[in-house]
N, C-alpha and C positions, 0 to 999 in steps of 0.2 A: 504494500499499499504506500503511495506517495502522498505528499502533503503540499498544499499551496504555500510558497514562501512568503506571501503577503498577508494572508488571513488565517493560515493554519488549517484550512478545510481539507479533509481527505479527498483525494481525486483518484480516478481510475488510471490504470497503466495506459500510456499512449495518449492521454488527454492533452490537447493543445492549449486549452484555456480552462481556468478555474470556473466551475459552475456557479459559485457564489459571488466572487468579486470580479471575474473576467480577466484575471492576471494571465499574461502570456507565459505558458509553462515550457515552451520548446527550448528555452535557453537556461532552464533551471533543473536541478535534480530532484528537489522535493524531499530529500532524505531527512532534513532537519529544519522544521519551520522556524522562522524568525520574525520578530517584529511585533506581532499582535499579542494582546493579553492572554488569549486562549492558549497560544503556544508557549508564551513566556512562563505562565504559571505551572506548566507541566514539566516536571524535572526529567522524566523519561518518556520516550515515545516507543511504541511497540509495532514492529512490522508483522507481516502475515505469519512468519515462522515463530513469533514470540520472542525474537531477539531484542534485547534492550538497546536502544540507540540514544546516545547522549546528545541533548540539544546544544548547538553551538552558541557561545557567548556572542551577543549581538554585535556585529560589525568588527569583531576582533579576529575572526577566522580561526578560532581555536576552541576546542571542546573542554568541558570541565575535566574530563579524563586526561587530556593533554596537560592541563595546568597542574593536576595532582601528580602526574608522573614526573613532570619537571621539578616539582617540589621535592619529591622523594629522591630524585637524583642529586639535587643540591644538598639534601640532608643526610645522604648515605655516609655512615661513619662519623656523623657530627652531632648526633643527638646529645652526647655527653656535654657539649658546650652549653646547652640550655639547662642542664641539671641543677646547677647551683642557684640560678635565678628562680626557677619554679619552686625549688625547695624552700628558699627564703620566703617566698610569697605564701606558700601553704602554711608555714610555721606562723607567720604574722597573722594570717586570716584565722587560723585555729585558736591562737591565743586571744585575739580580739573577739571571736565568737564566744569563747568561754566567759570573758568578762561581760559581754552583752547579756548572756544568759543569767549570770549572777546578778547583774544590775536589774534585770526584769524581775527576778525573784524577789530581790530586796524591795523594789518598788511595790510589788503586789503585797508583800508582807506588811509594809508600813501603811499602805493604803487601806488595808483591811482594818488595822487597829485604829486608824484615824477616822475612818468612815463609820465603822460599826461600834467602836468604843467611845465615840463622841470626843475623841481627842484625849481621853483619860486612860485608855487601855494600856498604852505604853507611852511614857513621857517622851516628847520630841518626835513622835511618829510623822507629823506633818512636815517638820523641817528635814528629817532624814529622807523622806520621800522626794523632796525637791532636790536635795543633794545628789541622790542616786539618779534622778532624772537628768540632771545636768551632766553627770559623768557618763550616762548612757548616750546622750546627744553628742558629747565630745568624742567618744569612741566610735560612734556611728559615722561622724564626719571624717574621722581619721581613717576608718575602713573604706569609706567612699573614695578618699584621695588615694589610698594605697592601691585600690582596684583600678582606678583611673590611670595612675602612673604605671602600674604593672602592664596594662594593655599597651601603653605607649612604648615601654621597654620591649615588649614582645614584637611590636611592629618594627622597632629599630633593629632588633636582633634578626628579624626576617630580611631586612634590607642588607645587613652585613652578610647574612648567609648567601643571598643572591649575588652579592659582589665577590664572594669567595673569601671573605674576611671572617675572623673569629667572632662568634656571637656570644660574647661575655657580657651578660646583662648587668652585672655589678659595675663593670668598667664603663659600659655604655651609660648607665645611670649617673655615674660621677661626671662623665663627659657632658651629659645633658645639664647638670647643675653648674659646672664650672665654665664651660666653653660656649654655651648656647645663649648666654645673657638672659636666662629665664624665659625665652620665647617659647621653648618646647613645653616647659611646665605651664606657662600661661595658656597656651593653645589647648593643651589637653584638659586642664581644669575647666576652661570655658566650654569646650565641647561636651565634657562630662556633665556640667550644669545644664547646658542647653538640652541635651538628650533627656536628662532626668525631668526637667520641666515639661518637655513635650510628652513624656511618658505619663505625666499626671493627667493629661487629657484622656488618653486611652493608651493601651500598650503599643498599638500599631504606629501611631505618629512618632513615638520615640524610636521605634525600630527603623522607620524610614529615614528620620533625621540622622540617626546614627550612621546609616549608610551614606548619607550625603557628606558626612564629615570623615569618611573612611580614608581619604587620601591626604589628610592634614599632615600626618607625620612624614609621609613620603615626600611631600613638597618641602617640609622643613629641612629634611636631609638633602634633598636634591638642589634646592635653591637657598644657599646660606644667607642671602641678604633679605629674604622675605620675612615679614613680621608675622606674629601669631594671627592677628586679624586677617591679614592678606592671605595667609595659608588657608584659613577656614573658608573665606569667600571663594578662593580659587578652587578648593576642593568641591564646594557645592556646584560651581560652574562645570567642572570637568565631569563630575558624577551625574550631571543632569542627563537623563535618558538611559543611564546604566545602573541606577540604584537597584532595580528589580533583578537584573542579571547578577549583580554582586550578592544580593540577598539569597537568590537561588543557590549560588555557589556556597555561601556561608551555611545555609540550612541543609545542604547536602551532606553535612557532617553529623546530622542528628543521631545516627546510629552510633557513631563514635562517642558522642556525648553520653549516650545511654551506657556504653561500656565504661566510660570514665566514672559515671555515677555508681555503677555496680561494683566497680573496683576501689571504691572509696577514694577516688582521685589519683590512684597510682597510674592509671592509663594516661593521665594528663602529661606525663613525661614524654609520651609519644604523640598524643593527639594535638597538644597545643603547638609544638613546633610545626607539625604537619599542616595544620589548618592555617596558621598565621603565614607560613611561607607560601602556601597555595594562594591565599588572598592577596599577598603582596605581589605575587607573580601576575595576577590579574591586574592589579593597579599599575604595575610597571608597563604592561602592554597597553593599557589604556592611556597612560601618560605619553607613551611613544606615539600613539595614534593622535593624541591632542597636539603634540609638537608638529606632526606631519601636517595636520590641518592648519596650524598657525603659519607654517612655512608656505603652504599653498596659498593662503590668503595674502601673505606678504608679497609673493610673486605676482599675484593678480593685481 
């Protein structure tokens, strides 16, 4: 079974025109539909024999399978470079989560005495509740910043891996602090806050906005003179029309996320490098395409 490259409609073998939109099919193969929402939302297409065919990334002339294979080649024998960074993150998250749990328990305990004991069941319960609430908020903000910066370090490690350089996250983080004049920290904190605020509306707007900021760190590394705000704006510009393709690529790792959850995070030492390098390879190809368009526009 072939598919129309314009609308994704199934067409018969040998058909010259799409019965739905009238697209000329003589010069197209129809193996992997592109462009329209019906085709974009489908991660896999199935031919008559039941073989799974991977949809091509829109306009990049590369399949998700190609991107993942390229990532595995770059990571071959190099997963150990990511070990220390991921381990530090897991330790910090575990300790912070324990403290958050303790704080919640203390808040519930003191709230009970204050509300049901009319403030007399245990002296100072109301004050203790406020103190533990403030500590909870401080740790929550700290955990938010750690997670945001960890994602930034993962992306920078991916860039270094694609360039054939050592992906030492601790060294990269020091470089981001000392040599980048806080523009990397500022950009990632801003995108983290923006994504969080959009997520308050509903989950989906936050996911889409997160995709629009996906190229921010790539641009910060690629263009040393660009500011944090400029990198965010340029990322939104380049990702326009490609956010869905990027999200399809990202969520194609959902089975790996399940494995990571079932393994209590241990599979993350494999999954996180694999996913981040794959996504960065997509962004690298997209940036090259953007540069080509800019050069063509300049020539015209």
